[in-house]
N, CA, C and O atoms as a GROMACS GRO file, in nm:
protein
  452
    1UNK      N    1  11.472  13.235   6.294
    1UNK     CA    2  11.521  13.218   6.158
    1UNK      C    3  11.648  13.301   6.142
    1UNK      O    4  11.650  13.419   6.175
    2UNK      N    5  11.750  13.240   6.092
    2UNK     CA    6  11.877  13.308   6.070
    2UNK      C    7  11.873  13.381   5.936
    2UNK      O    8  11.835  13.325   5.834
    3UNK      N    9  11.913  13.506   5.940
    3UNK     CA   10  11.915  13.586   5.817
    3UNK      C   11  12.056  13.587   5.759
    3UNK      O   12  12.152  13.546   5.824
    4UNK      N   13  12.066  13.635   5.638
    4UNK     CA   14  12.197  13.644   5.571
    4UNK      C   15  12.288  13.740   5.647
    4UNK      O   16  12.410  13.720   5.652
    5UNK      N   17  12.231  13.844   5.704
    5UNK     CA   18  12.312  13.940   5.780
    5UNK      C   19  12.370  13.874   5.905
    5UNK      O   20  12.486  13.897   5.940
    6UNK      N   21  12.289  13.790   5.972
    6UNK     CA   22  12.338  13.717   6.090
    6UNK      C   23  12.454  13.625   6.052
    6UNK      O   24  12.554  13.617   6.123
    7UNK      N   25  12.439  13.555   5.941
    7UNK     CA   26  12.545  13.466   5.894
    7UNK      C   27  12.670  13.545   5.861
    7UNK      O   28  12.781  13.506   5.898
    8UNK      N   29  12.652  13.658   5.793
    8UNK     CA   30  12.767  13.742   5.757
    8UNK      C   31  12.838  13.792   5.883
    8UNK      O   32  12.961  13.785   5.890
    9UNK      N   33  12.764  13.841   5.981
    9UNK     CA   34  12.824  13.891   6.105
    9UNK      C   35  12.896  13.779   6.180
    9UNK      O   36  13.005  13.800   6.234
   10UNK      N   37  12.836  13.662   6.182
   10UNK     CA   38  12.898  13.548   6.249
   10UNK      C   39  13.028  13.508   6.181
   10UNK      O   40  13.129  13.484   6.247
   11UNK      N   41  13.026  13.502   6.048
   11UNK     CA   42  13.147  13.469   5.974
   11UNK      C   43  13.253  13.576   5.992
   11UNK      O   44  13.372  13.546   6.006
   12UNK      N   45  13.211  13.702   5.994
   12UNK     CA   46  13.306  13.812   6.010
   12UNK      C   47  13.376  13.802   6.146
   12UNK      O   48  13.495  13.831   6.157
   13UNK      N   49  13.303  13.762   6.249
   13UNK     CA   50  13.363  13.746   6.381
   13UNK      C   51  13.460  13.629   6.384
   13UNK      O   52  13.567  13.638   6.445
   14UNK      N   53  13.424  13.519   6.318
   14UNK     CA   54  13.506  13.399   6.323
   14UNK      C   55  13.625  13.405   6.227
   14UNK      O   56  13.735  13.364   6.263
   15UNK      N   57  13.603  13.455   6.107
   15UNK     CA   58  13.707  13.453   6.005
   15UNK      C   59  13.781  13.585   5.991
   15UNK      O   60  13.898  13.589   5.954
   16UNK      N   61  13.712  13.692   6.019
   16UNK     CA   62  13.768  13.823   5.991
   16UNK      C   63  13.699  13.879   5.868
   16UNK      O   64  13.642  13.805   5.788
   17UNK      N   65  13.704  14.011   5.853
   17UNK     CA   66  13.629  14.076   5.746
   17UNK      C   67  13.683  14.040   5.608
   17UNK      O   68  13.606  14.013   5.516
   18UNK      N   69  13.815  14.038   5.593
   18UNK     CA   70  13.875  14.011   5.462
   18UNK      C   71  13.842  13.869   5.415
   18UNK      O   72  13.801  13.848   5.301
   19UNK      N   73  13.860  13.771   5.506
   19UNK     CA   74  13.833  13.633   5.468
   19UNK      C   75  13.685  13.612   5.438
   19UNK      O   76  13.650  13.534   5.349
   20UNK      N   77  13.598  13.681   5.512
   20UNK     CA   78  13.454  13.669   5.486
   20UNK      C   79  13.419  13.722   5.348
   20UNK      O   80  13.342  13.660   5.276
   21UNK      N   81  13.476  13.837   5.312
   21UNK     CA   82  13.450  13.893   5.178
   21UNK      C   83  13.500  13.798   5.070
   21UNK      O   84  13.433  13.778   4.969
   22UNK      N   85  13.620  13.741   5.091
   22UNK     CA   86  13.675  13.647   4.992
   22UNK      C   87  13.584  13.525   4.978
   22UNK      O   88  13.561  13.477   4.867
   23UNK      N   89  13.533  13.477   5.090
   23UNK     CA   90  13.444  13.362   5.086
   23UNK      C   91  13.315  13.395   5.011
   23UNK      O   92  13.268  13.315   4.930
   24UNK      N   93  13.259  13.511   5.038
   24UNK     CA   94  13.136  13.552   4.969
   24UNK      C   95  13.161  13.568   4.819
   24UNK      O   96  13.078  13.527   4.738
   25UNK      N   97  13.274  13.628   4.782
   25UNK     CA   98  13.308  13.643   4.640
   25UNK      C   99  13.323  13.506   4.574
   25UNK      O  100  13.278  13.486   4.461
   26UNK      N  101  13.387  13.413   4.645
   26UNK     CA  102  13.405  13.279   4.591
   26UNK      C  103  13.270  13.212   4.569
   26UNK      O  104  13.247  13.148   4.466
   27UNK      N  105  13.181  13.227   4.666
   27UNK     CA  106  13.048  13.167   4.654
   27UNK      C  107  12.970  13.231   4.539
   27UNK      O  108  12.903  13.161   4.463
   28UNK      N  109  12.980  13.364   4.527
   28UNK     CA  110  12.909  13.432   4.419
   28UNK      C  111  12.962  13.393   4.282
   28UNK      O  112  12.885  13.381   4.186
   29UNK      N  113  13.094  13.372   4.270
   29UNK     CA  114  13.154  13.334   4.142
   29UNK      C  115  13.123  13.189   4.107
   29UNK      O  116  13.116  13.152   3.990
   30UNK      N  117  13.106  13.108   4.209
   30UNK     CA  118  13.081  12.967   4.185
   30UNK      C  119  12.939  12.948   4.133
   30UNK      O  120  12.842  12.980   4.201
   31UNK      N  121  12.930  12.897   4.013
   31UNK     CA  122  12.798  12.878   3.953
   31UNK      C  123  12.744  12.739   3.984
   31UNK      O  124  12.624  12.715   3.978
   32UNK      N  125  12.834  12.648   4.017
   32UNK     CA  126  12.793  12.511   4.043
   32UNK      C  127  12.773  12.491   4.193
   32UNK      O  128  12.869  12.475   4.268
   33UNK      N  129  12.649  12.492   4.235
   33UNK     CA  130  12.615  12.477   4.376
   33UNK      C  131  12.652  12.338   4.427
   33UNK      O  132  12.694  12.322   4.542
   34UNK      N  133  12.638  12.236   4.342
   34UNK     CA  134  12.670  12.100   4.384
   34UNK      C  135  12.817  12.087   4.419
   34UNK      O  136  12.853  12.021   4.517
   35UNK      N  137  12.904  12.150   4.339
   35UNK     CA  138  13.047  12.147   4.368
   35UNK      C  139  13.076  12.214   4.501
   35UNK      O  140  13.154  12.165   4.582
   36UNK      N  141  13.011  12.327   4.522
   36UNK     CA  142  13.028  12.400   4.647
   36UNK      C  143  12.981  12.316   4.766
   36UNK      O  144  13.047  12.313   4.869
   37UNK      N  145  12.868  12.248   4.750
   37UNK     CA  146  12.818  12.161   4.857
   37UNK      C  147  12.917  12.049   4.887
   37UNK      O  148  12.944  12.017   5.002
   38UNK      N  149  12.972  11.989   4.779
   38UNK     CA  150  13.068  11.881   4.798
   38UNK      C  151  13.192  11.930   4.871
   38UNK      O  152  13.244  11.860   4.958
   39UNK      N  153  13.240  12.050   4.837
   39UNK     CA  154  13.357  12.106   4.904
   39UNK      C  155  13.329  12.130   5.052
   39UNK      O  156  13.412  12.100   5.139
   40UNK      N  157  13.212  12.185   5.080
   40UNK     CA  158  13.176  12.212   5.219
   40UNK      C  159  13.164  12.081   5.297
   40UNK      O  160  13.212  12.071   5.410
   41UNK      N  161  13.101  11.982   5.236
   41UNK     CA  162  13.086  11.853   5.302
   41UNK      C  163  13.222  11.788   5.325
   41UNK      O  164  13.246  11.730   5.432
   42UNK      N  165  13.312  11.796   5.226
   42UNK     CA  166  13.445  11.736   5.244
   42UNK      C  167  13.522  11.806   5.357
   42UNK      O  168  13.592  11.741   5.434
   43UNK      N  169  13.509  11.939   5.365
   43UNK     CA  170  13.575  12.011   5.474
   43UNK      C  171  13.516  11.972   5.610
   43UNK      O  172  13.589  11.955   5.707
   44UNK      N  173  13.384  11.958   5.614
   44UNK     CA  174  13.320  11.914   5.739
   44UNK      C  175  13.364  11.774   5.778
   44UNK      O  176  13.385  11.746   5.896
   45UNK      N  177  13.379  11.686   5.680
   45UNK     CA  178  13.425  11.550   5.708
   45UNK      C  179  13.567  11.551   5.764
   45UNK      O  180  13.599  11.475   5.855
   46UNK      N  181  13.653  11.638   5.708
   46UNK     CA  182  13.789  11.650   5.759
   46UNK      C  183  13.788  11.697   5.904
   46UNK      O  184  13.861  11.645   5.988
   47UNK      N  185  13.703  11.796   5.932
   47UNK     CA  186  13.693  11.847   6.069
   47UNK      C  187  13.643  11.738   6.163
   47UNK      O  188  13.697  11.722   6.273
   48UNK      N  189  13.543  11.663   6.121
   48UNK     CA  190  13.490  11.556   6.205
   48UNK      C  191  13.594  11.446   6.228
   48UNK      O  192  13.604  11.393   6.338
   49UNK      N  193  13.670  11.412   6.124
   49UNK     CA  194  13.774  11.311   6.139
   49UNK      C  195  13.880  11.358   6.238
   49UNK      O  196  13.926  11.282   6.323
   50UNK      N  197  13.919  11.484   6.226
   50UNK     CA  198  14.018  11.540   6.319
   50UNK      C  199  13.963  11.538   6.460
   50UNK      O  200  14.034  11.506   6.555
   51UNK      N  201  13.836  11.573   6.474
   51UNK     CA  202  13.772  11.575   6.606
   51UNK      C  203  13.771  11.434   6.666
   51UNK      O  204  13.801  11.417   6.785
   52UNK      N  205  13.738  11.334   6.586
   52UNK     CA  206  13.736  11.197   6.636
   52UNK      C  207  13.875  11.149   6.672
   52UNK      O  208  13.892  11.078   6.771
   53UNK      N  209  13.976  11.188   6.594
   53UNK     CA  210  14.115  11.153   6.627
   53UNK      C  211  14.154  11.214   6.760
   53UNK      O  212  14.220  11.150   6.842
   54UNK      N  213  14.114  11.339   6.781
   54UNK     CA  214  14.145  11.405   6.908
   54UNK      C  215  14.077  11.335   7.025
   54UNK      O  216  14.138  11.317   7.131
   55UNK      N  217  13.952  11.295   7.006
   55UNK     CA  218  13.882  11.223   7.113
   55UNK      C  219  13.949  11.090   7.142
   55UNK      O  220  13.965  11.052   7.258
   56UNK      N  221  13.990  11.018   7.037
   56UNK     CA  222  14.058  10.890   7.056
   56UNK      C  223  14.190  10.911   7.129
   56UNK      O  224  14.223  10.836   7.221
   57UNK      N  225  14.264  11.013   7.088
   57UNK     CA  226  14.391  11.042   7.154
   57UNK      C  227  14.368  11.080   7.300
   57UNK      O  228  14.443  11.038   7.388
   58UNK      N  229  14.264  11.157   7.326
   58UNK     CA  230  14.232  11.197   7.463
   58UNK      C  231  14.199  11.075   7.547
   58UNK      O  232  14.243  11.064   7.661
   59UNK      N  233  14.121  10.982   7.492
   59UNK     CA  234  14.087  10.860   7.566
   59UNK      C  235  14.211  10.778   7.595
   59UNK      O  236  14.226  10.725   7.705
   60UNK      N  237  14.301  10.766   7.496
   60UNK     CA  238  14.425  10.692   7.518
   60UNK      C  239  14.509  10.758   7.626
   60UNK      O  240  14.565  10.690   7.712
   61UNK      N  241  14.516  10.890   7.623
   61UNK     CA  242  14.592  10.962   7.725
   61UNK      C  243  14.531  10.943   7.863
   61UNK      O  244  14.604  10.925   7.961
   62UNK      N  245  14.399  10.945   7.872
   62UNK     CA  246  14.333  10.923   8.001
   62UNK      C  247  14.366  10.784   8.055
   62UNK      O  248  14.391  10.768   8.174
   63UNK      N  249  14.365  10.684   7.966
   63UNK     CA  250  14.397  10.549   8.010
   63UNK      C  251  14.541  10.540   8.060
   63UNK      O  252  14.568  10.478   8.162
   64UNK      N  253  14.633  10.602   7.987
   64UNK     CA  254  14.774  10.601   8.028
   64UNK      C  255  14.793  10.673   8.162
   64UNK      O  256  14.868  10.626   8.248
   65UNK      N  257  14.726  10.786   8.178
   65UNK     CA  258  14.735  10.860   8.304
   65UNK      C  259  14.681  10.775   8.419
   65UNK      O  260  14.740  10.773   8.527
   66UNK      N  261  14.570  10.706   8.396
   66UNK     CA  262  14.515  10.619   8.501
   66UNK      C  263  14.611  10.507   8.536
   66UNK      O  264  14.626  10.473   8.653
   67UNK      N  265  14.678  10.450   8.435
   67UNK     CA  266  14.776  10.345   8.462
   67UNK      C  267  14.890  10.399   8.548
   67UNK      O  268  14.933  10.334   8.643
   68UNK      N  269  14.938  10.518   8.513
   68UNK     CA  270  15.048  10.578   8.589
   68UNK      C  271  15.005  10.605   8.732
   68UNK      O  272  15.080  10.577   8.826
   69UNK      N  273  14.883  10.659   8.751
   69UNK     CA  274  14.834  10.685   8.887
   69UNK      C  275  14.823  10.556   8.966
   69UNK      O  276  14.857  10.552   9.084
   70UNK      N  277  14.776  10.450   8.902
   70UNK     CA  278  14.765  10.320   8.971
   70UNK      C  279  14.902  10.270   9.014
   70UNK      O  280  14.919  10.220   9.125
   71UNK      N  281  15.000  10.282   8.925
   71UNK     CA  282  15.136  10.240   8.959
   71UNK      C  283  15.192  10.323   9.074
   71UNK      O  284  15.254  10.270   9.166
   72UNK      N  285  15.170  10.454   9.068
   72UNK     CA  286  15.217  10.541   9.177
   72UNK      C  287  15.150  10.505   9.309
   72UNK      O  288  15.216  10.504   9.414
   73UNK      N  289  15.022  10.475   9.305
   73UNK     CA  290  14.951  10.437   9.427
   73UNK      C  291  15.008  10.307   9.484
   73UNK      O  292  15.028  10.295   9.605
   74UNK      N  293  15.035  10.209   9.395
   74UNK     CA  294  15.093  10.083   9.441
   74UNK      C  295  15.232  10.106   9.501
   74UNK      O  296  15.265  10.049   9.605
   75UNK      N  297  15.312  10.190   9.436
   75UNK     CA  298  15.444  10.221   9.490
   75UNK      C  299  15.434  10.289   9.625
   75UNK      O  300  15.511  10.258   9.716
   76UNK      N  301  15.340  10.381   9.639
   76UNK     CA  302  15.321  10.450   9.767
   76UNK      C  303  15.284  10.351   9.877
   76UNK      O  304  15.335  10.359   9.988
   77UNK      N  305  15.194  10.258   9.845
   77UNK     CA  306  15.156  10.157   9.944
   77UNK      C  307  15.275  10.070   9.983
   77UNK      O  308  15.294  10.039  10.100
   78UNK      N  309  15.355  10.032   9.884
   78UNK     CA  310  15.472   9.948   9.910
   78UNK      C  311  15.574  10.023   9.997
   78UNK      O  312  15.629   9.966  10.091
   79UNK      N  313  15.597  10.150   9.966
   79UNK     CA  314  15.692  10.230  10.044
   79UNK      C  315  15.641  10.246  10.187
   79UNK      O  316  15.719  10.236  10.282
   80UNK      N  317  15.512  10.271  10.203
   80UNK     CA  318  15.455  10.285  10.337
   80UNK      C  319  15.470  10.154  10.414
   80UNK      O  320  15.504  10.155  10.533
   81UNK      N  321  15.444  10.044  10.348
   81UNK     CA  322  15.456   9.913  10.413
   81UNK      C  323  15.600   9.886  10.453
   81UNK      O  324  15.627   9.840  10.564
   82UNK      N  325  15.694   9.915  10.362
   82UNK     CA  326  15.835   9.892  10.394
   82UNK      C  327  15.881   9.981  10.508
   82UNK      O  328  15.960   9.938  10.593
   83UNK      N  329  15.833  10.105  10.511
   83UNK     CA  330  15.868  10.196  10.621
   83UNK      C  331  15.816  10.145  10.754
   83UNK      O  332  15.886  10.152  10.854
   84UNK      N  333  15.692  10.094  10.755
   84UNK     CA  334  15.634  10.040  10.878
   84UNK      C  335  15.711   9.916  10.922
   84UNK      O  336  15.738   9.898  11.040
   85UNK      N  337  15.747   9.830  10.826
   85UNK     CA  338  15.825   9.711  10.858
   85UNK      C  339  15.960   9.749  10.917
   85UNK      O  340  16.006   9.688  11.013
   86UNK      N  341  16.023   9.850  10.859
   86UNK     CA  342  16.154   9.894  10.906
   86UNK      C  343  16.144   9.948  11.049
   86UNK      O  344  16.229   9.917  11.132
   87UNK      N  345  16.042  10.026  11.076
   87UNK     CA  346  16.026  10.080  11.212
   87UNK      C  347  16.000   9.967  11.311
   87UNK      O  348  16.051   9.971  11.423
   88UNK      N  349  15.922   9.868  11.272
   88UNK     CA  350  15.893   9.757  11.362
   88UNK      C  351  16.017   9.673  11.387
   88UNK      O  352  16.038   9.626  11.499
   89UNK      N  353  16.101   9.654  11.284
   89UNK     CA  354  16.224   9.577  11.301
   89UNK      C  355  16.319   9.644  11.398
   89UNK      O  356  16.379   9.578  11.484
   90UNK      N  357  16.334   9.775  11.387
   90UNK     CA  358  16.428   9.846  11.472
   90UNK      C  359  16.369   9.878  11.609
   90UNK      O  360  16.442   9.914  11.701
   91UNK      N  361  16.238   9.866  11.623
   91UNK     CA  362  16.176   9.896  11.750
   91UNK      C  363  16.175  10.044  11.783
   91UNK      O  364  16.174  10.083  11.899
   92UNK      N  365  16.176  10.126  11.679
   92UNK     CA  366  16.182  10.271  11.701
   92UNK      C  367  16.046  10.325  11.741
   92UNK      O  368  16.037  10.423  11.816
   93UNK      N  369  15.940  10.263  11.693
   93UNK     CA  370  15.807  10.319  11.718
   93UNK      C  371  15.720  10.213  11.785
   93UNK      O  372  15.710  10.101  11.736
   94UNK      N  373  15.659  10.248  11.894
   94UNK     CA  374  15.571  10.158  11.966
   94UNK      C  375  15.428  10.189  11.925
   94UNK      O  376  15.373  10.292  11.964
   95UNK      N  377  15.367  10.101  11.845
   95UNK     CA  378  15.233  10.128  11.792
   95UNK      C  379  15.126  10.118  11.900
   95UNK      O  380  15.021  10.181  11.887
   96UNK      N  381  15.149  10.041  12.003
   96UNK     CA  382  15.048  10.025  12.107
   96UNK      C  383  15.027  10.156  12.183
   96UNK      O  384  14.914  10.193  12.214
   97UNK      N  385  15.135  10.224  12.212
   97UNK     CA  386  15.124  10.349  12.289
   97UNK      C  387  15.135  10.474  12.203
   97UNK      O  388  15.113  10.584  12.253
   98UNK      N  389  15.168  10.459  12.077
   98UNK     CA  390  15.184  10.570  11.984
   98UNK      C  391  15.283  10.672  12.037
   98UNK      O  392  15.258  10.793  12.032
   99UNK      N  393  15.393  10.624  12.087
   99UNK     CA  394  15.497  10.715  12.136
   99UNK      C  395  15.631  10.671  12.080
   99UNK      O  396  15.650  10.556  12.043
  100UNK      N  397  15.722  10.765  12.076
  100UNK     CA  398  15.854  10.739  12.020
  100UNK      C  399  15.940  10.670  12.125
  100UNK      O  400  15.941  10.709  12.242
  101UNK      N  401  16.013  10.569  12.081
  101UNK     CA  402  16.106  10.500  12.170
  101UNK      C  403  16.251  10.530  12.133
  101UNK      O  404  16.343  10.464  12.181
  102UNK      N  405  16.269  10.628  12.047
  102UNK     CA  406  16.404  10.662  12.004
  102UNK      C  407  16.480  10.724  12.121
  102UNK      O  408  16.427  10.812  12.189
  103UNK      N  409  16.604  10.681  12.145
  103UNK     CA  410  16.680  10.734  12.260
  103UNK      C  411  16.736  10.874  12.232
  103UNK      O  412  16.855  10.889  12.202
  104UNK      N  413  16.653  10.974  12.243
  104UNK     CA  414  16.700  11.109  12.223
  104UNK      C  415  16.665  11.193  12.345
  104UNK      O  416  16.579  11.155  12.425
  105UNK      N  417  16.729  11.304  12.359
  105UNK     CA  418  16.709  11.388  12.476
  105UNK      C  419  16.571  11.454  12.478
  105UNK      O  420  16.504  11.452  12.581
  106UNK      N  421  16.531  11.510  12.369
  106UNK     CA  422  16.408  11.588  12.362
  106UNK      C  423  16.314  11.524  12.260
  106UNK      O  424  16.354  11.505  12.145
  107UNK      N  425  16.192  11.489  12.296
  107UNK     CA  426  16.101  11.423  12.201
  107UNK      C  427  16.074  11.506  12.076
  107UNK      O  428  16.055  11.448  11.968
  108UNK      N  429  16.071  11.636  12.086
  108UNK     CA  430  16.042  11.717  11.967
  108UNK      C  431  16.157  11.719  11.867
  108UNK      O  432  16.136  11.755  11.751
  109UNK      N  433  16.278  11.682  11.909
  109UNK     CA  434  16.392  11.675  11.817
  109UNK      C  435  16.417  11.534  11.766
  109UNK      O  436  16.517  11.508  11.700
  110UNK      N  437  16.327  11.446  11.795
  110UNK     CA  438  16.345  11.306  11.758
  110UNK      C  439  16.345  11.290  11.606
  110UNK      O  440  16.252  11.337  11.540
  111UNK      N  441  16.446  11.226  11.549
  111UNK     CA  442  16.454  11.208  11.404
  111UNK      C  443  16.352  11.107  11.350
  111UNK      O  444  16.329  11.102  11.230
  112UNK      N  445  16.291  11.029  11.436
  112UNK     CA  446  16.195  10.929  11.387
  112UNK      C  447  16.055  10.985  11.375
  112UNK      O  448  15.965  10.912  11.333
  113UNK      N  449  16.034  11.109  11.409
  113UNK     CA  450  15.901  11.170  11.397
  113UNK      C  451  15.885  11.238  11.265
  113UNK      O  452  15.779  11.295  11.237
   0.00000   0.00000   0.00000
């Protein structure tokens, strides 16, 4: 069971001591509990609406990021394919033997590696 002291300490941590005292004074001065309930509910509704907007925005961002990653992956595949086609056209790389056919003096200095 939560006590009033627990609520006060929790509010003091979240809001600060001054704001907590102001809130308590406001509640004590307010004689109409129904008005206070309505205000609290309206504030909670605003928070929930903001939270849902954030979730919707997050979902939209995730979808956009996934689209971008898919496009990047397709571009990478295309570039890899074009590079392989280019090597095959020039005959620089022999895929059967996996060795360089570039006419250079030293294999480790070969520009096609």
